[in-house]
N, C-alpha and C positions, 0 to 999 in steps of 0.2 A: 503493500500499499504506499510505503514511503517514496517509492519511485514513481507513483502516479500522482500523489498529492501536489507536487509543484506545478502540475500542468492544469489542474482544475481551474485556477483563476485565469489562465489563458483562454480557456473555453468561454468562461463568463464575460471576459472583456473582448472576445472576438478575435484574439491573436491566433488561436488554434480552432479549427473547425471541429464540430462534434463528431464527425466521421473519423477525422484523424485521431481524435481522442479515443473513440471506441477501438480503433485498430491497435492503438498503444496499449490499451487494457488487454486486448487479446494476444499481446506479445509480439506485435509487429514492430519492426524498426526499419529505418531507412537503409537501403542497400548502399554498399560502398564498393569502391574499385576492388578492394580485397575479396569481397564476396564473388565478383565476377572471375577474379584470378583463381580462387579456390575452385569454383565450378569448372573452369577450363582445365585446370591441372588434374582434377579427379577424372574428368572425361577423357583426357589424353591417356591417363594411366590405365583406365578401363579398356580403351581401344588397344593398347599395347598388350594387355593381358589376354584380350580376346584373340588376337592374332597369334600369340604364342601358343595358344591352346589348340590351334588348328590341327596339329598332328594327332591329337587325342579325340578329335571330333567324330571320327568314324566309328570308334569304339563306343562313345556315348550314344550315338545314333543307333547302333546295333542293339545296345541294351534297351533303348526305349522302343525301337521299331525292329524287332528281330526278324521279321519277314519282309522287310523293305530295305534294301541296301541304298546308301547314299549315292546319288548320281553325280559323278564328277563334271560331266558335260553340262548338266542342268545348273549345277552350282556356278560354273564358269560364266554361263549366259546370264544368270541372275546377278553375279558380281559385276559384270560389265555394265548392266542396267544401273545398278546403285552407284558405281563410279561416275557414270555419265550424268546421273541426276545431280549428284553433289557438285560435279564440275560446272554444270550449267547454272546452278545457284550462284556460284562464284562469278561466272562470266556475266550473268544477267543482273547481278546485284540483288538477288532475291532476299527478302527479309524473313523468309520462313524459319530458318534455323535460329535467327536472332529472337523471333518470337517464341520459339520453343524454349530458349534460354530464359527469357523473361517469365514465361508461365511456370517454369521449374522453380525459379527463385521466389515467385509469388507464393507457391505452395509452401515454401519454407518460412513463410510469414515475414517477407522482406518487402518494404514499401518501395515502389519504383516510380520514377518521374521521367519527364522528357529528357532531362539531363543525363539520364542513364543510357539512352539509345546508342551514343557512340561506343560505350563499353560493350553493349549487347551485340552491336554489329561487328566489333572486333573479335569477340568470342565466337560469334556465329561463323565468321570467315575462317577462323582457325579450326573449328569443329568440321566444317565442310572439307577443308583440306585434309584433316586427319581421316574423315570417314571415307573420303575418296581413295585415300591411300590404303585403308583397311580393306576396301572392296578390291583394290588392285592386288593386295596380298592374297585374298581368297582366290582370285583368278590365277595368280602365279603358282600358288600351291597345288590347285586342282588341274593346273595345266602341266604339272610335273617340272616347272621351272623353279627348282628349289634354291638355286643361287639368287635369283631375283626376289624370291620369297624372303631370304635372309636379309637382302639388301633393303627391302621395304621395311622390315622390322627395325633395322638400324636407322632408317629415315624417321620412322615414328619416334624412336627413342631420342633422336637428335631434336626433333620438334618439341618434345617434352623438356629437354634440358634447356633449349633456347627460351622456352616460355618461363621456366623457372628463373632465369636471369632477368627477364622483363618484368616479372611480378614482384609484388611488395615482399619485403623479408619475412613478414609474418605469415604470408601465404606459403612460402617455401617450407616454413617450419611445420605448417599444418597439413601438408600434402598426405601424411601417413596417418592423420587422425580423422575421425568421423566428422562430417560436415554439420556440426551443431555447436551452438554457443555453450551448451552444457559441458561438453567434452573439452572444448578449449579452456574454459575457466578451471576445470579440474586439472588439466595438464600444465597450467601456467606455474612457473616457478618464480615469477617476479615478485617484488615486494609490493605491499598494498600502497594505495594512494596516500593514505594518512602517514605511513611510515616514510615515504618519500618526501612528503611535506615537512615532517620533523627534521629529517636530515638536511633539507634545504634551508630551513630556518636557522639551524645550528651553524651552518657554514656561511650563509649569505646574510643572515639577519643581524649580525653583530653590529653592523655599522648603521642600522635603521634607527631613526628616531622613534620615540614611543608611539607618536601619532601615526607614523608610517607603518610601523609594525602592526598596530591595531587595524589599520585600513587594509593591509595585505591579508591579515588573517580573516577578516570579513569577506574579502574577495575569494579566498580559498574555501571558506565555509559554504558559499553559494555552490561552488563546483561540486563539493563532495556530497552535499545534500541532494542535488539533483541527479547525479550519476551514480552515487553510492561509493563505498569504499572498496573498489575493485582493484585487482592487479594492475600495475601501471601499463602493461603491454596489452591490456584489454580495453583501454580508453580509446575510443574512436573519434574520428572527426564529427560524426553525428552527435556524440556525447557533448562535444564542445559547442556544437551548434544549438543543442537543446538548452544547455546551460546559459548560453547567451540570450536565448529567447526568454527564459525566466528572468534573467537579470534585467533586461530592458523594461520589464513590468514591475520592477521593485520601486518602492518610494525612496525619497531622499531621507535617509535615516539619521540625519543631524537635527531634525526638528520634530516637535510633537505632532501627533502622538506616536510617530514611528520610532523615535529614539528609545521608547520604553518597551517596544515590541521585540519578541524574539524573531529569528529569521523565519521559521515556519509561520508565524503570525503575520509578518510582513508580506510573505508570498500569498497568503490567503486573503489579505486585507483588500478591500474594494477601494483601490487607490485612484483618486481623481487624477486626470491627465496632467494638470498642472503641477502635481506633486511627484510625478515620475522622475527618476534620476536622468540626468543628461546623457546624451549619446557619448560625450567625452568620458563620462564616468563609466559607462558600459565598456568602452574601449580600455579603460584602466584594468578592468577585470580580466579582459583577454590578454593584456600585456603581462600581468603577473602569472597567468596560466602558461603563457608562452615561455616565460623566463624559467618557470619550473620544469616544463617538459623539454623545450629545445635547448635552452642555454645550460641547464644543469644536468638533466638525465641523459640527454643525447651527446652534447658537446663536452661536458665536464666529466661525467661519471660513466659514460659508455654503457649505461643500463638499458638504453633503448637505441635502436638503430634509426628510428624515424619518429618525429613528434606528431601527435595528433592535431596539433595546432597549425602544422604547415599548410599553406594555401588558404587559411581562414582569416578573413579581414573583417573589420567592422567600420562602416562609414560614419564618420562624425559629421553631423549635419545639424544646423540650427533648427530646422522645422521637422518635427517627427511625424507630422500628418499631412496628407494631401488636401486638395481643395475641390470644390465642385465647379463645373463650368456653368455658364449662363443657362445653357439648355437644360442641364441636369437639375439646377436649382429651380427652374420653372416647372419642371416635372414634379418636384417635391412640394412646391407651393400649391400647385393644382391638387395634388393628392391630399395635402393637409386641409385646404380650404373645403374639400368635399366631406370631411369628417363632421360628425355631430358636434355641437358646442359643448356637450357634457363629456366628450372624449378628451381626457387630459393631454393626449398627444397633440391635439390641434393647436391650442394657443401656446403651449409650452415650447414646441419646436418652432412655430412661427415666430414667437418672440426672440428665440435665439437667432433665427435667420435675419430678422430685421433690426436687431440691436448690436449684434457682434459681442454680446456679453458672454461671460463664463457661465457655464451651466449651473454651477453652485450658486452664483449671484442671483440668477433668475429663480432658482428653486427657493430662495430665501426671502424674496420680496413679499412684503405685507401690504394690506390695503393702504396704510398711511404713506407707503413709499411711492404710491401713484399720485402725482400732484399736477395742478394746473398752473401754468405760467401766465400771469395776467398781462404781460406786455404783448405776448404773441397769441394768447388764447390756445396754446398747444399743451397737451399733456406730455408728461415726462416721467421717467422712473428715477427715484433718487436711491443711489446705491450708498448706503450709510456704513455698513460693517465691512469695508474693504480692508485688505491686509496692509495697505500703504495709502499714503496721501493721494497717490495717483488713482487708486482703486476707488476712493470715495469721489462720486461724481454724479452728474446729471446726464441721463440718456433720453433724448427726445424720442417720442413714439411716432413712428411712421403712421400715417392716417389709417392704414389698413388694419393696424393693431387696436386702435382706440375703442371701437365698439366691442370688440371681443374682451379686452382686459377690463373695461369698465363694467360690462355685464357680469363678469366673474366677481368683481369687487362689490357689486351693488348690495348684495344681501350680507356682507361680511362686516365684523367689527374692525375697528382701526388696527388692532393688533393681530388680526387673522392673516394666515398665509394665503396668498392668491392661489397657489398651486398646492392645496392642502392634501389632495388625493394623488400626488406624485409618487410613483413607486421608488424602490431603492435604486441606487446608481447603476447596478448591474442590469436590473430589469429594463431601465430606461435605455441602456446601450443596446440590449437585445432587441427591443421594440424599434429602435432607430434602424437597426440592421434589416429588420423585416420590411420597413417602409422603403428602404433602398432597394431591396430585392423586388418588392412589388412594383416598383417604378422602373425596374430594369437598369439600375445604376450599379456598376460593379464595385467591389470593396476597394479596388485600387484605381488610381487615376492613371493616365497614360505614361506618367513618369515613374510608375511603380510604388507610389506612396499610398499608404492605407488611409482611407476616409472613415471617420466615425464622427460622433457628435461634435467633438472639439473642432473638426474641420470646418464647421459652419463659422466659427470665429476667424479662422484663417481666410476662409472665402470672403467674409465680410470685408476684411482689411484690404485683401488684394483688389477686390472688385471696386471698393471705395476709392482706392488711390488710382486705379485704372480708369475711373470715370472721368477724370480730368478736371473736375469742378471742386475738388476738396483738397485743402492743404494738409500736409502731414501733421502739423501741430493740432489742428482742430480734430483730426481723426484720433490722435492720441488722447485728447481730452475725453472723447466719447467711449472708446474701448477700454481706457484705464491703462494705457501704456505709459512708461516713464517718458517724460518730455526731454529728450536729449537732442544733440546735434546730428543724429543719424541721417544717413542719405544726404548729408551736406546741407541740411536745412536747419536754420536757427530759429527757435521759437520767438515769435514777435509778442507773445503774451507774458506779462509779468504777473498777472492775476488771472483767475478763471474767466473765460469769456462768458458773455450772457447767453441765454439759451438761443436767442435769434441767430447767433453766429453759428450755432451747432446744428441747426436744422438741415443744412446741406449735406451733413454727414449721413443722415439716415434717409433723406428724401431722394437719394440717387436711385433707390430701388423702386420698382413698380409694385 
């Protein structure tokens, strides 16, 4: 259960699909190049064993069919057909053998993706070559060309040895073991991950300051919690990827309430997106894991031949979420306006779309926070409980929101929440995902960035600035950003602008 628990929050926040989670519970894991290497090596060994048994085949056939002798001429004809078939697969670029490889690996509970197709094609081509050679060995043996038969055995053996040199070191070790993770774990003589970390800290941690030592320990704690205390030679690239996926959904643990929570509690916690750790901090986790495996266990101690962190990178980017196009936003608006007024999704999500506010801010507004500006006769939301002076602000209401929010507030007391029937954070996230699915909007934008509720805030900001009629300082006042000289623009406001100056920030939307 411990190996499943870290992924439950990933399903809840949409990072991992339910189907992916179910397969993980069933024991599925992502296929690696090592799996393809293992499959090919075992197949080549079986082909050699089959050909070497040909001199005994007549005796076996007689024991099974005593009244029917094996026909050498028929066997030669059949062998020629098999050889030609596999040769044509190679010539025509057939993917039949590659598909057989993928099907076999899937039966071993391995998850496969489009990225695995090159591996499958390479293995398929090697198998077609081997099987064509096996068929030629049958033809040579039953044609009495024993010299050629022995040469073909040598050819198959050479192919196996060449493949061993091309494959990963771990695959070469495993060629004489059963193709299962259980056997591999039993056979491993390597030290456990926890022991490797202890040795690493003893040798490398002497110069660490206390704060760095504590931070590095937290980074390692995440890794061992997610993948378990397994032998170091059983840690795979997929283990590292899964640990990174859990890491990027952790909260910043230097502030309340997270600093008081244990790691399992932080992983299980329903973390608002604004409290997630930065991509720079996620990369720091990967750096210490890379230092442990590559710098220490591979290059310094020679306890591993290859690091599971090789080839794994993490992109540091300022924006964790994608945004919606104008067309996609129009679809979402149309869908939301079609909902009944008593459906919490309608005005909650529309308010996020038309204000660019944080979801937690809108969830917390009360009747007294919806106010009328006498100078403009426009309604606005007053955000009072912001985390900073920039977060405390006025947000003008787009005209399309006024009737809906005022109708919700009409029967309430001043201190009552406008969205009192709002579900928890996770449920709201799931419902938004359903709305996206119903309107045919994919989870990722064309740049590969994931879209969720917080993407509405990114979308508001980008569309607002792209409209051409809104200055950066005014937009910053409305969305609650710090007012800096970013983008080369210096704020002209020494005090908060009047509401009339902020109307353009929300009125650019239809």
